[in-house]
GUVO-443786 format. One line per field, with one value per residue (C-alpha): z, x, y; residue in one letter. Coordinates in pm, 1 decimal, always signed. Layout:
BEGIN
Z: Z, ...
X: X, ...
Y: Y, ...
aa: a, ...
END
This chain:
BEGIN
Z: +11879.9, +11520.9, +11275.4, +11209.1, +10855.8, +10786.7, +10445.0, +10385.1, +10483.5, +10257.4, +9971.0, +10008.3, +10028.8, +9712.6, +9522.8, +9619.5, +9485.3, +9143.1, +9157.9, +8860.5, +8902.8, +8640.8, +8677.9, +8505.5, +8304.0, +8593.3, +8824.8, +9018.5, +9024.5, +8922.0, +9062.7, +8968.6, +9025.3, +8684.2, +8820.7, +9045.0, +8799.8, +8913.9, +9177.7, +9055.3, +9259.0, +9221.6, +9452.9, +9465.2, +9556.8, +9490.5, +9862.4, +9881.1, +9573.1, +9721.3, +10053.8, +9873.9, +9654.5, +9962.8, +10126.2, +9806.5, +9758.2, +10111.5, +10057.3, +9716.1, +9869.7, +10155.5, +9922.0, +9681.8, +9959.9, +10100.2, +9760.4, +9650.1, +9358.9, +9206.6, +9320.5, +9130.3, +9258.5, +9343.2, +9374.8, +9472.0, +9729.5, +9649.6, +9858.7, +9670.3, +9854.0, +10137.5, +10463.1, +10651.0, +11010.8, +11275.3, +11618.8, +11893.0, +12218.4, +12543.0, +12752.3
X: +8009.9, +8115.7, +8181.0, +8553.3, +8651.2, +8988.4, +9139.2, +9257.8, +8921.4, +8742.3, +8981.9, +8918.9, +8542.2, +8534.8, +8766.8, +8550.5, +8247.2, +8419.3, +8466.0, +8356.7, +8261.5, +8219.5, +8068.7, +8296.8, +8194.2, +8272.3, +8039.3, +8316.4, +8366.6, +8639.4, +8663.4, +8874.2, +8904.2, +8982.4, +9153.8, +9382.1, +9598.5, +9669.7, +9396.3, +9222.5, +9082.4, +8883.6, +8641.0, +8405.0, +8120.1, +8057.1, +8092.1, +8425.8, +8549.0, +8444.1, +8616.1, +8933.7, +8920.7, +8891.5, +9191.4, +9397.6, +9318.3, +9434.7, +9761.5, +9808.1, +9768.1, +10011.0, +10276.9, +10227.9, +10271.0, +10575.9, +10745.8, +10645.3, +10427.1, +10192.1, +9843.3, +9531.2, +9333.6, +8989.8, +8701.1, +8937.3, +9133.1, +9503.0, +9722.7, +10031.7, +10061.0, +10304.0, +10112.5, +10056.0, +10166.4, +9944.2, +10076.2, +9978.7, +9868.3, +9993.4, +9718.6
Y: +11949.6, +12030.7, +11749.9, +11712.8, +11609.8, +11456.6, +11521.8, +11163.6, +11018.2, +11263.5, +11186.6, +10811.8, +10868.6, +11080.2, +10843.9, +10545.1, +10733.0, +10719.4, +10340.2, +10133.5, +9767.3, +9498.9, +9154.2, +8907.7, +8602.6, +8367.8, +8561.5, +8738.5, +9114.8, +9356.4, +9706.2, +10006.9, +10378.7, +10532.2, +10844.7, +10635.1, +10443.7, +10090.2, +10071.5, +9755.7, +9467.3, +9147.7, +8972.3, +8677.7, +8915.9, +9282.9, +9356.2, +9172.6, +9357.9, +9693.5, +9619.2, +9514.8, +9826.3, +10049.7, +9881.1, +9891.8, +10260.6, +10343.0, +10153.7, +10319.0, +10665.6, +10594.3, +10451.2, +10743.3, +10998.1, +10819.0, +10794.4, +11144.7, +11032.5, +11286.1, +11184.7, +11288.3, +11585.0, +11447.9, +11692.8, +11972.5, +11770.3, +11799.8, +11571.3, +11688.7, +12019.2, +12058.4, +12019.2, +12340.7, +12350.9, +12496.4, +12585.2, +12346.0, +12497.8, +12349.9, +12195.4
aa: x, x, x, x, x, x, x, x, x, x, x, x, x, x, x, x, x, x, x, x, x, x, x, x, x, x, x, x, x, x, x, x, x, x, x, x, x, x, x, x, x, x, x, x, x, x, x, x, x, x, x, x, x, x, x, x, x, x, x, x, x, x, x, x, x, x, x, x, x, x, x, x, x, x, x, x, x, x, x, x, x, x, x, x, x, x, x, x, x, x, x
END
């Protein structure tokens, strides 16, 4: 069975690969994705910060799509294009 890739999942995966984390003076962590303006999170641990960043990124994408914001093209994935429609075959 061929592996099916979903464009939103791939976009999130590639954006998360660009994440930058900093350890703050109080021992907590800050995370951000530079190409996704405003996607910034904080966490008590690096893992918590990463989880929160992933969730925030997903919400940021969904709000951006809903409101028609121009989203960054990440590694050739352009979510700004009009979706193409493929015919659905009756089962």
